[in-house]
VEXDREN-674862 format. One record per residue (C-alpha): y negated, x negated, z negated; residue in one letter. Coordinates in steps of 0.2 Angstrom, whole numbers, padded with zeros to 4 digits, always signed. Example, Ala and Ser with C-alpha at 12.3 -4.5 7.8 and 13.67 -1.06 7.14 Angstrom:
// residues 2
+0022-0062-0039A+0005-0068-0036S
This chain:
// residues 160
-0232-0275+0155X-0240-0258+0156X-0224-0251+0162X-0215-0258+0149X-0226-0251+0136X-0223-0236+0145X-0205-0236+0145X-0206-0241+0127X-0217-0226+0124X-0204-0213+0133X-0191-0221+0123X-0198-0218+0107X-0202-0200+0111X-0187-0198+0116X-0180-0205+0099X-0191-0197+0089X-0186-0180+0095X-0168-0183+0093X-0171-0188+0077X-0182-0172+0074X-0165-0163+0082X-0155-0170+0070X-0166-0165+0055X-0167-0147+0062X-0146-0148+0061X-0144-0157+0041X-0158-0146+0039X-0145-0131+0042X-0132-0138+0035X-0141-0142+0019X-0144-0122+0018X-0128-0117+0022X-0122-0128+0007X-0134-0123-0005X-0130-0105+0000X-0113-0108-0005X-0117-0118-0020X-0128-0106-0027X-0114-0093-0024X-0101-0104-0031X-0113-0106-0048X-0116-0087-0049X-0135-0091-0047X-0135-0101-0064X-0142-0118-0053X-0139-0125-0072X-0120-0124-0070X-0112-0140-0062X-0098-0140-0047X-0085-0145-0061X-0091-0131-0071X-0092-0118-0058X-0075-0122-0051X-0067-0121-0067X-0074-0105-0071X-0069-0098-0052X-0051-0106-0056X-0049-0097-0074X-0055-0080-0065X-0039-0083-0051X-0026-0084-0065X-0033-0067-0073X-0030-0060-0056X-0015-0069-0055X-0009-0062-0073X-0014-0044-0069X-0005-0047-0050X+0010-0050-0059X+0007-0034-0071X+0003-0025-0054X+0018-0028-0047X+0029-0023-0062X+0022-0007-0065X+0024-0005-0044X+0044-0011-0048X+0042+0003-0063X+0037+0015-0051X+0049+0013-0036X+0064+0012-0049X+0055+0030-0058X+0053+0039-0041X+0072+0034-0033X+0078+0044-0045X+0063+0059-0042X+0069+0075-0032X+0059+0074-0019X+0073+0078-0003X+0071+0094-0004X+0077+0105+0007X+0079+0123+0012X+0092+0136+0020X+0087+0153+0023X+0098+0167+0029X+0106+0185+0029X+0120+0185+0016X+0126+0202+0023X+0125+0212+0040X+0117+0226+0033X+0101+0217+0025X+0087+0208+0037X+0070+0198+0034X+0084+0182+0029X+0082+0185+0009X+0096+0173+0003X+0092+0156+0002X+0101+0137-0004X+0089+0127-0009X+0096+0107-0013X+0084+0095-0020X+0089+0078-0023X+0085+0062-0025X+0090+0043-0016X+0105+0042-0021X+0108+0059-0017X+0111+0065-0034X+0103+0082-0037X+0109+0100-0038X+0110+0117-0025X+0102+0131-0028X+0108+0146-0019X+0100+0166-0019X+0111+0179-0013X+0101+0195-0012X+0108+0212-0010X+0100+0229-0009X+0104+0233-0028X+0107+0217-0035X+0105+0196-0034X+0115+0184-0040X+0109+0165-0042X+0121+0151-0042X+0117+0133-0046X+0132+0117-0042X+0126+0100-0047X+0128+0086-0033X+0132+0069-0035X+0132+0058-0019X+0128+0071-0007X+0144+0079-0010X+0151+0091-0024X+0165+0096-0035X+0162+0115-0034X+0165+0124-0016X+0152+0124-0004X+0145+0138+0008X+0139+0132+0024X+0121+0136+0019X+0123+0123+0004X+0131+0113+0014X+0117+0114+0027X+0104+0113+0014X+0112+0095+0007X+0114+0088+0024X+0096+0094+0028X+0089+0085+0011X+0099+0069+0014X+0093+0068+0031X+0074+0069+0028X+0065+0054+0021X+0076+0041+0026X
């Protein structure tokens, strides 16, 4: 009988330790749930769970609306950017054999569609001439010099 009592005491002690461990695990979980709930209700313990979820849902709707607005603005900015003269190339050269320093140049300024203009400045000893030629789709109605064509080729190949 004494041995049965000792066995029963050991089993009871084991169950007590097990119950204590389960209690600790549950206490940790309840603490986490309480922190999550406090975060959800923003520290206002009087707010019900449903009210907190409703407030979060309203906030998410506002974020969605703002995101839609931002997406529209981004699309408009991309459309504006495609029309910007952002593909630029400059070719410098000596237009005359007796001149040095590559003071003449042709500069192509194009948008994403290859539309824009080519500016050419030919510098001589006593005078400078500047020309502007329109470009549509990477070509021009005017005859292009090799330097102007090179500037267009460099500009259209940059950033694509």
